[in-house]
Legacy VTK file of the C-alpha trace (Angstrom):
# vtk DataFile Version 3.0
C-alpha trace
ASCII
DATASET POLYDATA
POINTS 81 float
-102.171 6.074 -133.562
-105.810 7.217 -132.530
-108.958 5.707 -133.996
-112.256 7.236 -133.413
-115.156 5.348 -132.803
-117.360 8.214 -134.082
-116.002 7.985 -137.577
-114.634 4.346 -137.466
-111.521 5.304 -138.823
-108.382 7.134 -138.005
-108.815 10.130 -135.770
-107.859 13.550 -137.602
-107.824 17.258 -136.040
-111.259 16.882 -135.308
-110.587 15.104 -131.680
-109.336 18.684 -130.582
-112.964 19.931 -131.297
-115.893 19.955 -128.773
-118.210 18.614 -131.885
-116.075 15.634 -131.959
-117.022 14.520 -128.207
-120.381 15.932 -128.621
-120.953 13.434 -131.371
-119.145 10.602 -129.228
-121.927 11.189 -126.801
-124.926 11.199 -129.203
-124.070 9.278 -132.052
-123.917 5.237 -132.511
-120.597 3.905 -131.670
-118.697 2.446 -135.037
-116.630 0.058 -132.794
-115.974 -2.696 -135.397
-115.156 -0.088 -137.944
-112.956 1.298 -135.583
-111.151 -1.958 -134.620
-110.721 -2.850 -138.221
-109.126 0.319 -138.993
-106.688 -0.103 -136.385
-106.037 -3.595 -136.782
-105.655 -2.831 -140.894
-102.905 -0.265 -139.749
-101.072 -2.958 -137.819
-102.346 -2.124 -134.131
-101.727 -5.338 -131.533
-102.660 -3.668 -128.629
-105.853 -1.993 -128.049
-107.137 0.567 -124.784
-110.655 1.009 -124.021
-110.595 4.370 -121.978
-114.136 4.041 -119.973
-115.605 3.820 -116.914
-117.495 1.194 -117.378
-115.139 -1.651 -119.779
-117.611 -3.040 -122.048
-116.318 -3.135 -125.337
-112.934 -4.846 -124.876
-114.396 -7.970 -124.429
-116.061 -7.980 -127.740
-112.959 -6.801 -129.322
-111.364 -9.772 -127.633
-113.747 -12.124 -129.465
-113.185 -10.510 -132.641
-109.240 -10.326 -132.637
-107.878 -12.875 -130.318
-104.045 -12.036 -131.251
-104.220 -8.697 -129.655
-104.136 -7.445 -126.586
-106.923 -5.802 -124.621
-105.966 -3.206 -121.835
-109.000 -1.570 -120.120
-108.598 1.477 -117.945
-110.640 0.257 -114.789
-112.140 -2.887 -114.234
-115.773 -3.308 -112.645
-114.995 -3.164 -108.944
-113.011 -0.066 -109.809
-115.620 1.647 -111.732
-118.226 1.064 -108.770
-115.907 2.678 -106.458
-114.636 -0.402 -104.787
-111.264 -1.433 -104.318
LINES 1 82
81 0 1 2 3 4 5 6 7 8 9 10 11 12 13 14 15 16 17 18 19 20 21 22 23 24 25 26 27 28 29 30 31 32 33 34 35 36 37 38 39 40 41 42 43 44 45 46 47 48 49 50 51 52 53 54 55 56 57 58 59 60 61 62 63 64 65 66 67 68 69 70 71 72 73 74 75 76 77 78 79 80
């Protein structure tokens, strides 16, 4: 399942269009709505794809029973190993 933080709901075919990703950069992030939508669909593992993972920490506070995975950690994002 893929949830959009642009719409706060389940992703649809729009994620394949450039306009969606432009909106991702320019519109407010609807993180709480997106997490709630995923949880309602039964999600128990969340993946944050970001060079600077900051939302997973908020997610961990909101849904403690879920696993929160980030693509990078702060050291990796800074280019340090």
